[in-house]
C-alpha positions as CSV (number, residue, x, y, z in Angstrom):
1,M,9.7,-30.2,12.4
2,S,11.1,-31.7,9.1
3,V,12.9,-29.4,6.5
4,T,10.1,-29.8,4.0
5,Q,7.8,-28.2,6.8
6,N,10.3,-25.6,7.4
7,S,10.5,-24.9,3.6
8,E,6.7,-24.9,3.4
9,F,6.6,-22.2,6.3
10,M,9.4,-20.0,5.3
11,E,7.5,-19.9,1.7
12,E,4.1,-19.0,3.3
13,E,6.1,-16.3,5.6
14,R,7.6,-14.8,2.1
15,Q,4.1,-14.7,0.3
16,M,2.8,-13.0,3.4
17,A,5.6,-10.5,3.4
18,R,5.3,-10.0,-0.3
19,T,1.3,-9.3,0.0
20,I,1.9,-6.9,2.6
21,A,4.5,-5.0,1.0
22,I,2.5,-4.8,-2.2
23,S,-0.4,-3.5,0.1
24,L,1.6,-1.0,1.8
25,G,3.1,0.3,-1.4
26,A,-0.4,0.7,-2.9
27,W,-1.6,2.7,0.0
28,L,1.4,4.9,0.0
29,A,0.8,5.5,-3.8
30,V,-2.9,6.4,-3.0
31,T,-2.1,8.7,-0.2
32,V,0.6,10.5,-2.3
33,L,-1.6,10.7,-5.0
34,A,-4.5,12.2,-2.9
35,V,-2.1,14.9,-1.4
36,V,-0.7,15.9,-4.9
37,L,-4.2,16.2,-6.2
38,L,-5.1,18.1,-3.4
39,L,-2.2,20.5,-3.7
40,L,-2.8,21.0,-7.3
41,F,-6.7,21.4,-7.2
42,G,-7.4,22.1,-3.4
43,E,-8.2,25.9,-4.0
44,P,-10.8,25.4,-7.0
45,L,-12.4,22.5,-5.1
46,S,-12.7,24.6,-1.8
47,S,-14.4,27.5,-3.9
48,L,-17.0,25.2,-5.2
49,V,-17.7,24.2,-1.7
50,V,-17.8,27.5,0.4
């Protein structure tokens, strides 16, 4: 492998890691938001269903 191939490979790996980190961060934010909303509005919502 040449130096340019290594550089391209490393850049692809960095981009993939960045994309995964952003995706996991977004998933975590949505999960935390859902938990907070359930804690705040869980009882009124359950009284509507039951």
